ZABA-511899 format. One record per residue: x, y, z of N, C-alpha, C, O in turn. Coordinates in steps of 0.1 Angstrom, whole numbers, plus 5000, padded with zeros to 4 digits. Each point is the difference from the previous one (the first is absolute). Layout:
N
XYZXYZXYZXYZ...
***
This chain:
271
482550294887500949964989501349955006500750075007499749814989501349945004501050014989499649974988501650065014501050024989501449975005500350015012500649954979501449985003500850064988500749924993499250215005500650074989501550005003500549975011500350084979501450035003500050105011499250095000501849905010499950085012499850154997499250065007501550004984499950154998498650034994499750124999499649784996498650034995498949985009498950034997501449925015499049965010499350125006498850005001501950115002499450125005499150064990498950035004501650004984499150064990498849924997498950064998501249815002498849924997499050015012498850004998501750005014499250025012499250134999498850005004501850114991499350124999498849994990498950055003501349884986498949984990498949925006498850024998501649875010499049915006499150085010498849994999501950095009499250075011499250114993498850035005501750044985499250104993498749944993499150074999501049804998498849934994499149955011499049934997501350105016499149965011500249865005499149955007502149994990500249875005501150005010500950095001499149805008501149985009501249934992499749934990501550085015501249954993500849925009500350035012500149854983500849915008501249964991499849944989501450105015501249984992501049925006500149995013500849954979501149935006501050105005499950124997501049835012501050095005501150014988499949914992500950195008500050125007498950094994499950014987499350065021498950084994500450134992499350054992502049995011500550134994501549994998500649915006499950174985501450014998500550145003501250034998498050065006500450135004499150065010498849965002501750145006499250075010498950084993499050035006501350024982499050084993498849914997498850045001501449834995498949914997499249985013498850005000501949985011499349985013499150125003498949995005501750134994499250125003498850024991498950045005501249924983498850004991499049905004498850034999501649865006499049905004499450045013498849985002501950085007499450055012498950104997498950005006501450094985499150104996498749944994498950045002501349864989498949934993499149935010498850004999501849935011499249935010499250105008498849985003501850135001499350115007498850054992498950035005501349994982499050064991498949914997498850044998501549835000499049904995499449915011498949954998501850045013499649905010500249864996499549915007501250064983500349864996501249955007500850075006499449804993501149935007501249984990499849964988501450055017501249974993500849895009500850045008498949844989500549895009501249934993500150004988500749945020501349954995500249855005499749975011500749954980500249865003501549985005500949974992499250055021501349975007500049855003499749975012500649954979499749865001500849925010499649905005501650154998500949935009499550005015500549925008498550164995499349995012498549954998499649915007499850154983498549974998499849864995498949955003502049994990499849874993500949905005500449914993500050105020500949905006499449975014499950085009499749794993499249975011500850015013499450055011501949934989500850025012500050155004500050035012500150054978500050155002498750055006500050085008498949864987498750035005499949965014499550085009500949804995499949955013500950085010499650035011501550014984500950095008499350125004500250055011499150014980499250125003499049985011499850085009499549804990499149975011500649985013499550055010501749894990500749985013500550135006499950025012500650074979500450135005498950085006500150065010498749944983498950075005499549945013499450075008500849804994499549945012501050025012499749965011501450104986501050035010500949895004500649995010499649914980500849885003501450035003500749925007499950194987501450035002500250145007501050064999497949995006500150135006500050114990499549994989501150125014500150124991501149974990501249965003498550064984501049974989501150125000499650125000501649845001501150105001500949994988500850104998499249804994500849994988499449904990499549895004500650144983499749904990501249994990500550104995499949785003501149974990499449934989499349905002501050144985499549934989501049974990500950084997499049804997500949964989499249964988499149915001501250154988499149984988500949974988500050074990500749815010500749964988499149954989498949935003501550094985499249954989500949944989501250045000498349874992500749944989499950094988498850044996502350004997499950094989499349944988499250074994501249825002499549934988500050104988498950034994502250035003500150114991499449974986499450094994500849795001499549974987498550014998499550014989499849985022498550005000499550145002498850025000502050085003499550135004499950094987500849994991498150095009499850104989501050115001500650035011499550054978501050115000499850105011501050065006497749974998499850115010500649965013500250095009499949784994500549955013501450065003500450015011500450024978501350055001500250154998501150054999497850025000500050144997499550075013498950005004502150075002499750075013498850095000499250005010500650074980498950104999498649925000499050065004501049824991498849925000499749925012498949995004502249955002499749915012500250085013499549955010501250164989500050095012501149985010500150085009500749814989501149985009499649885010498849985002502249955003499749885008499350035013499249925005501150195002499350045012498650044998499149965008500750104981498650044996499249874996498849995003501849924991499449884994499849905011499150005008501949904993499849895010500250055015499649935009501050194992500250055014498650055006499950015012499150014979498750055005499449905009499350035009500949844988499449895009500650025014499349995010502050034991500650015013499650125008499849995012500050124981499650125008498649995004499650045011499549904980498649995004499949915013499250035009501549864991499949915012500650065012499649975011501450114987500650075012499050095006499850005012499550084980498950095005498949915007499550045011500149864983498949915005500449945013499250015010501949924991500349935012500350095012499849975011500850154986500350095011498850095004500050075010498949934981498950085003500350154997499350095006501749944986500450144998499150074990499649944990500250195012499350084990501050074991499750044989501649975015501050074992501449955005500149935010500950104982501449955003500950104993499650074990501749925014501050084994501049904994500449905007500150124981501049924994501450055005500350124997500449805010501350035006501149974991501050085000498949824992501149954991499449944988499049935002501650094987499549934988501249994990500750094998499449794996501149984990499649904990499249915003501350114985499749904989501349984993501050085000499149814992501249974992499749914989499049935000501950064990500049904990501349935002501050054994499049845013501349935003500549904990501249984998497849974994500449884992499449994986500049894994499350225002499349994987500450124991499150084997502149944999500450114992499350014987499950104993499649785002499350004987498750075001499450034990500149995022498850085002500350125009499850005012500750114982500650115008498950075009500450065010498349934986499050075008499449915011499150045007501349834993499449915010500750035013501250025001498049985010500649995014499849865005498849965002502249975000499949865005500149995015499949895005500350225002500150005015499450135005500350114994499049885017499550135007499949975015499749895004500450215004499849995014499550135005500350114995499049895017499550125006499849985015499749885004500450225003499750005014499050115003500150114995498949865013498950105003499850015015500349915008499150204996499650025014498550045000499650104994499649825013498650035000499650105010500750035009498150034989499550105010499649945013499850075010500249794991499849935012501349985008500049965012501150084982501449985006500649874995501249985002498149934991500549884995501050024988499950104993501149815006500950024989499849884990499449905003501150124985499849904989501250004991500650114997499849784999501049984989499649904991499449895003500950134984499749894990501150004989500650114997499549784997500949984988499249934990499249905002500950154985499449944989501049984989501050074999498949824993501049974990499549914990498949945001501950054988499749904989501149904999500549974990499849975022501149905000499649865005500949935005497950034994499649875004500749904991499950004988500949915018500749904992499149904993498949975005501549974984499249914993499749875008499049934998501850045012499849885008498950015010499649905006499950224997498950015009498749954994499850024988499449915020498849944995498850094998498949954997501350185004499050104997500650134995501350015000497950094997500650124994500750095010500850094996498949895017500750085010499849965014498949955003502150055005499949965014499650135009500850055008497949994990499550125007499849975015499449905004501250195004499949985014499650135007500450114995498949885016499750125009500249965014499649895004501150205004500149985014499450125007500450124997498649855012499350115007500449995015499649905006501150204999500450005014499150085008499750114997499849835014499150075009500750005014501049945002498350145007500650015014499849875008500649985010498649924985499749885007500349884992499549895004501150124984500349884992500350044986500150124997500049784994500250044986499449894991499749895004500150154984499449924989501050004988500550104996499749784999500749994987499249934990499349905003500650164985499349944989500949954990500950084995499049805001500749944988498949984990499349904999500550204992498850014992499949904989498949954998502150024995499949924988500749875000499849924992501150065018500749885001500750005014500450105005499949785000500849985012501249934995500049884999501150194998501149954992500649875006500349995011499849914980500649875002499249925011500449895004498450165000499249935010498649964994499549895002499950214992498649994995499750094989500250125001499449834987499850084989498750085000499750094992499549875018498750085002500350135007500950015009498450094986500250135006499050025012499549905006500350224998499150045011500449935013499249945007502150074996500549955013500250125010500650094997498749905014500150105010500649955013499549905005501450175000500649975013499750115010500250124997499449845015499650095010500749965013500049895004500750215002500749985013499550105009500150124997499449845015499650095010500449955014500849915001498650155009500449965014499649865003500549955010498649994983499649865003500749904992499949885004500950164986500749894992500150034986499950124996500349784996500250014985498949934993499649895004499950174985499049934992500450014985500650104996499049804997500249994986498649974993499449905004500250194988498749984993500149994985500750084994498849815001499949984985498650054995499049935004501050184989498750074998499449994986499050064998501749884993499549994986498649945000499949885005499250184989498649954999499250015012498949955001501650125010499350005012499550145005499250015009501250094984499650145004499150074991499150065003501349934984499250074990500550144998501050045005498350044986500450134996498850105002499350034990500550025022498850085002500050134993498950064998502249994997500150134994499050014988499350104999500649804993499350014987498550015003499350094994500149835015498650025003499750135007499050064997501949985011499950135007500050114990499250105002501749894988500050114990498750014992499650114997499949785000498750004992498950075009499350084995500749885018499050065008500250155002499150085000502249965001500450145001499550084988499550115001500649834987499650074988498550014999499550114996499849795009498550015000499550095011499050074998501649935014499550075012500750135003499750075009501449964983500850125002500650005014500050115006500549784998500749985013501549994997500450004989500449985022501449984999500549895009500850025009498749864989500449895009501249924994500949965007499250034980501149924994501350085001501149945004498950194994501250085001499550154998499250034992501350065016499650144999500750064988501149954996498350154998500650074989501350065004501050004993499150065019501250065005501149915002501250034996498549855008501149895002500649974986501249994998497949984992500449974987500950114994501149974994498550155008500850114995501350035008501050034994498949955019501250035008501149894996501250045000498449844999501049904996500750044986501249994998497950054993500550044987501050135001501050004994498650095014500850125002501349975006501150054995499049865015501349975006500949924991501250025001498349904991500949934990500550094990501149994996498150115000500550104991501050095006501050044994498849995019501050095007501349925002501150064999498849815004501249925001500849994987501250015000498049974989500749994987500750144997501150004995498250105008500650144997501250025008501050054995499049915018501250025009501149914994501250055000498649834996501049914995500650064987501250004998498050064993500550064988500950125003501050024994498650065016500850115004501349965005501050064997499149845011501249955005500949944989501250025000498249924990500749944989500750114992501149984994498250145005500650114992501050085008500750094995499549885018501050065008499550145006500750065007
***
């Protein structure tokens, strides 16, 4: 069962789906509370069903897919840091009321920050991480008092790698797409930069990958050249009860860390 419910309804819907004997595939963020996550963990253990998450900014971006292939092949050595930028265009007039209700969307780190934490875990090969810093703010939208238009977090992986990301709702109207999403992956022998959706003022096509290593500099234009293997792998996983597309623990750990980051940011906000 695939679904994209309002965020705070995704966990409860997943419990119903798994109780009915079906696997569940939901949009991010998969939960808005740690209690929802705990309930889903228990349901997966009890039913043996899958609770998979559409972390689209890695799974559905060809440059991000190819970056994973390069990292696994050792192209930049051991990954020691991942930097992520996740700006989005607000387009407030087109948003439903729940978008501005904190209890329903879960906070900016829980919501669009989930992409950044998932890819941090993936590219570093980490099984766990600690949230070192987290902050949220509403800098410019007082008419929506529960909106968080800015968020940032810093993490330390169990591999020793560090990560920092910023997410926001400040994409200017002049940009040719909804957000200038970028990722920089630093390794011991080189680095990769992803310009996922646009190469500003140079190329409106996304999926631009830059690789620098000991042999030189490379620029790869990857739109239409890599594909999206996750989806076929997920279908096979559901049929064969394997975990090639994404492990259940990885999906849940990314969700857990974004919830913990959000919780830490709210604690800091309250003083």
